[in-house]
N, CA and C atoms as a LAMMPS dump frame, in Angstrom:
ITEM: TIMESTEP
0
ITEM: NUMBER OF ATOMS
240
ITEM: BOX BOUNDS ff ff ff
-5.0000000000000000e+02 5.0000000000000000e+02
-5.0000000000000000e+02 5.0000000000000000e+02
-5.0000000000000000e+02 5.0000000000000000e+02
ITEM: ATOMS id mol type element x y z
1 1 1 N 62.708 194.443 254.762
2 1 2 C 61.62 193.5 254.631
3 1 3 C 60.751 193.595 255.883
4 2 1 N 59.457 193.706 255.691
5 2 2 C 58.523 193.843 256.804
6 2 3 C 57.746 192.536 256.972
7 3 1 N 57.693 192.042 258.225
8 3 2 C 56.892 190.857 258.538
9 3 3 C 56.079 191.121 259.803
10 4 1 N 54.978 190.412 259.921
11 4 2 C 54.125 190.502 261.107
12 4 3 C 54.291 189.215 261.9
13 5 1 N 54.433 189.353 263.204
14 5 2 C 54.565 188.201 264.091
15 5 3 C 53.391 188.188 265.057
16 6 1 N 52.746 187.035 265.172
17 6 2 C 51.624 186.846 266.095
18 6 3 C 52.088 186.005 267.274
19 7 1 N 51.655 186.382 268.472
20 7 2 C 52.003 185.657 269.694
21 7 3 C 50.724 185.181 270.377
22 8 1 N 50.737 183.946 270.855
23 8 2 C 49.587 183.376 271.548
24 8 3 C 50.013 182.802 272.892
25 9 1 N 49.037 182.636 273.778
26 9 2 C 49.202 181.949 275.07
27 9 3 C 50.411 182.496 275.829
28 10 1 N 51.316 181.614 276.24
29 10 2 C 52.45 181.983 277.083
30 10 3 C 53.355 183.017 276.405
31 11 1 N 53.487 182.948 275.088
32 11 2 C 54.333 183.922 274.386
33 11 3 C 53.754 185.329 274.458
34 12 1 N 52.456 185.412 274.517
35 12 2 C 51.799 186.716 274.677
36 12 3 C 52.194 187.334 276.026
37 13 1 N 52.298 186.504 277.049
38 13 2 C 52.732 186.984 278.37
39 13 3 C 54.204 187.395 278.355
40 14 1 N 55.032 186.611 277.68
41 14 2 C 56.464 186.902 277.634
42 14 3 C 56.739 188.212 276.896
43 15 1 N 56.071 188.417 275.768
44 15 2 C 56.329 189.61 274.952
45 15 3 C 55.504 190.816 275.375
46 16 1 N 54.449 190.58 276.154
47 16 2 C 53.529 191.636 276.568
48 16 3 C 52.804 192.258 275.379
49 17 1 N 52.59 191.453 274.319
50 17 2 C 51.85 191.916 273.142
51 17 3 C 51.306 190.712 272.395
52 18 1 N 50.29 190.939 271.601
53 18 2 C 49.729 189.831 270.829
54 18 3 C 50.276 189.786 269.407
55 19 1 N 50.93 190.862 268.987
56 19 2 C 51.582 190.883 267.671
57 19 3 C 52.578 192.031 267.617
58 20 1 N 53.434 191.972 266.624
59 20 2 C 54.329 193.093 266.347
60 20 3 C 54.766 193.021 264.887
61 21 1 N 55.17 194.156 264.373
62 21 2 C 55.698 194.264 263.018
63 21 3 C 57.208 194.455 263.144
64 22 1 N 57.969 193.634 262.436
65 22 2 C 59.416 193.785 262.429
66 22 3 C 59.87 194.188 261.034
67 23 1 N 60.831 195.08 261.001
68 23 2 C 61.46 195.497 259.745
69 23 3 C 62.853 194.871 259.743
70 24 1 N 63.06 193.899 258.875
71 24 2 C 64.306 193.159 258.83
72 24 3 C 65.181 193.697 257.701
73 25 1 N 66.45 193.831 257.974
74 25 2 C 67.36 194.412 256.985
75 25 3 C 67.946 193.379 256.034
76 26 1 N 67.724 192.099 256.313
77 26 2 C 68.28 191.051 255.468
78 26 3 C 67.324 189.869 255.394
79 27 1 N 67.403 189.079 254.317
80 27 2 C 66.593 187.867 254.242
81 27 3 C 66.988 186.925 255.374
82 28 1 N 66.038 186.151 255.865
83 28 2 C 66.366 185.226 256.947
84 28 3 C 65.398 184.065 257.013
85 29 1 N 65.844 183.04 257.721
86 29 2 C 65.017 181.867 257.979
87 29 3 C 64.221 182.092 259.261
88 30 1 N 63.286 181.221 259.488
89 30 2 C 62.525 181.276 260.741
90 30 3 C 63.432 181.041 261.94
91 31 1 N 64.444 180.193 261.788
92 31 2 C 65.363 179.937 262.894
93 31 3 C 66.148 181.194 263.258
94 32 1 N 66.585 181.942 262.26
95 32 2 C 67.295 183.206 262.519
96 32 3 C 66.346 184.219 263.174
97 33 1 N 65.106 184.272 262.707
98 33 2 C 64.115 185.152 263.33
99 33 3 C 63.926 184.761 264.792
100 34 1 N 63.842 183.469 265.062
101 34 2 C 63.696 183.01 266.442
102 34 3 C 64.878 183.497 267.278
103 35 1 N 66.088 183.42 266.731
104 35 2 C 67.277 183.873 267.447
105 35 3 C 67.17 185.366 267.799
106 36 1 N 66.688 186.162 266.869
107 36 2 C 66.493 187.6 267.113
108 36 3 C 65.476 187.817 268.234
109 37 1 N 64.371 187.066 268.191
110 37 2 C 63.34 187.209 269.222
111 37 3 C 63.838 186.731 270.578
112 38 1 N 64.678 185.706 270.597
113 38 2 C 65.24 185.201 271.851
114 38 3 C 66.155 186.252 272.481
115 39 1 N 66.865 187.022 271.652
116 39 2 C 67.694 188.111 272.178
117 39 3 C 66.823 189.238 272.726
118 40 1 N 65.736 189.523 272.04
119 40 2 C 64.829 190.602 272.447
120 40 3 C 64.027 190.214 273.686
121 41 1 N 63.598 188.957 273.738
122 41 2 C 62.795 188.433 274.85
123 41 3 C 63.503 187.193 275.408
124 42 1 N 64.377 187.341 276.392
125 42 2 C 65.197 186.224 276.884
126 42 3 C 64.409 184.979 277.317
127 43 1 N 63.166 185.132 277.73
128 43 2 C 62.368 183.974 278.151
129 43 3 C 61.586 183.33 277.006
130 44 1 N 61.816 183.785 275.778
131 44 2 C 61.129 183.223 274.608
132 44 3 C 61.418 181.724 274.546
133 45 1 N 60.4 180.935 274.26
134 45 2 C 60.545 179.483 274.255
135 45 3 C 61.503 179.005 273.173
136 46 1 N 62.149 177.877 273.438
137 46 2 C 63.075 177.268 272.481
138 46 3 C 62.296 176.629 271.329
139 47 1 N 62.93 176.514 270.148
140 47 2 C 62.24 175.942 268.984
141 47 3 C 61.611 174.578 269.23
142 48 1 N 62.249 173.734 270.031
143 48 2 C 61.701 172.39 270.271
144 48 3 C 60.363 172.435 271.02
145 49 1 N 60.029 173.582 271.602
146 49 2 C 58.777 173.734 272.34
147 49 3 C 57.734 174.535 271.564
148 50 1 N 57.995 174.788 270.287
149 50 2 C 57.104 175.64 269.497
150 50 3 C 56.682 174.973 268.194
151 51 1 N 55.456 175.228 267.809
152 51 2 C 55.036 174.998 266.431
153 51 3 C 55.099 176.368 265.773
154 52 1 N 55.167 176.385 264.457
155 52 2 C 55.259 177.662 263.771
156 52 3 C 54.447 177.605 262.489
157 53 1 N 53.819 178.721 262.171
158 53 2 C 53.052 178.819 260.921
159 53 3 C 53.454 180.106 260.212
160 54 1 N 53.489 180.036 258.892
161 54 2 C 53.729 181.205 258.054
162 54 3 C 52.545 181.328 257.118
163 55 1 N 51.893 182.463 257.188
164 55 2 C 50.699 182.715 256.369
165 55 3 C 49.664 181.6 256.531
166 56 1 N 49.432 181.226 257.802
167 56 2 C 48.411 180.256 258.206
168 56 3 C 48.678 178.826 257.745
169 57 1 N 49.946 178.511 257.418
170 57 2 C 50.33 177.147 257.045
171 57 3 C 51.499 176.732 257.925
172 58 1 N 51.388 175.56 258.561
173 58 2 C 52.49 175.098 259.402
174 58 3 C 53.771 175.041 258.584
175 59 1 N 54.881 175.396 259.234
176 59 2 C 56.165 175.488 258.549
177 59 3 C 57.271 174.919 259.43
178 60 1 N 58.435 174.721 258.816
179 60 2 C 59.628 174.284 259.534
180 60 3 C 60.557 175.47 259.711
181 61 1 N 61.396 175.404 260.725
182 61 2 C 62.276 176.523 261.057
183 61 3 C 63.311 176.819 259.973
184 62 1 N 63.53 175.92 259.035
185 62 2 C 64.562 176.134 258.015
186 62 3 C 64.08 176.961 256.82
187 63 1 N 62.768 177.243 256.72
188 63 2 C 62.292 177.982 255.55
189 63 3 C 62.646 179.465 255.652
190 64 1 N 62.756 180.113 254.497
191 64 2 C 63.062 181.534 254.44
192 64 3 C 61.79 182.373 254.449
193 65 1 N 61.921 183.596 254.906
194 65 2 C 60.791 184.525 254.973
195 65 3 C 60.801 185.464 253.783
196 66 1 N 59.604 185.955 253.435
197 66 2 C 59.442 186.91 252.347
198 66 3 C 58.733 188.162 252.864
199 67 1 N 58.886 189.242 252.138
200 67 2 C 58.204 190.497 252.449
201 67 3 C 56.717 190.246 252.644
202 68 1 N 56.168 190.77 253.739
203 68 2 C 54.737 190.681 253.99
204 68 3 C 54.263 189.4 254.656
205 69 1 N 55.175 188.473 254.944
206 69 2 C 54.768 187.228 255.611
207 69 3 C 54.201 187.52 256.998
208 70 1 N 53.276 186.673 257.423
209 70 2 C 52.776 186.686 258.799
210 70 3 C 53.234 185.397 259.455
211 71 1 N 53.978 185.537 260.545
212 71 2 C 54.56 184.405 261.255
213 71 3 C 53.838 184.247 262.587
214 72 1 N 53.496 183.023 262.911
215 72 2 C 52.825 182.743 264.184
216 72 3 C 53.626 181.689 264.94
217 73 1 N 54.111 182.058 266.101
218 73 2 C 54.762 181.103 266.992
219 73 3 C 53.7 180.544 267.913
220 74 1 N 53.595 179.215 267.948
221 74 2 C 52.509 178.554 268.689
222 74 3 C 53.109 177.702 269.799
223 75 1 N 52.948 178.145 271.053
224 75 2 C 53.471 177.359 272.171
225 75 3 C 52.531 176.195 272.485
226 76 1 N 53.033 175.226 273.265
227 76 2 C 52.142 174.142 273.679
228 76 3 C 50.995 174.704 274.509
229 77 1 N 49.821 174.162 274.32
230 77 2 C 48.647 174.63 275.043
231 77 3 C 48.001 173.441 275.732
232 78 1 N 47.684 173.6 276.981
233 78 2 C 47.009 172.54 277.733
234 78 3 C 45.599 173.011 278.058
235 79 1 N 44.709 172.101 278.118
236 79 2 C 43.334 172.467 278.446
237 79 3 C 42.616 171.283 279.069
238 80 1 N 41.415 171.535 279.435
239 80 2 C 40.712 170.411 280.024
240 80 3 C 39.316 170.779 280.399
């Protein structure tokens, strides 16, 4: 299963990229995907510090992913 992941703000700095394509060998939830990314990028933010969207719609970490989904992890952003 192929999915696209978008990174913004601080996550872009942590991953050193603004997006990546992952090929997953099994169906999974967003929480499991987060666990994989946390192993790949040890400084990846914890779920309690992230909003998440799938195909441009806010989602919860318990939902499952489908082939071709685009996932966006959204860290807190401050401005002024």
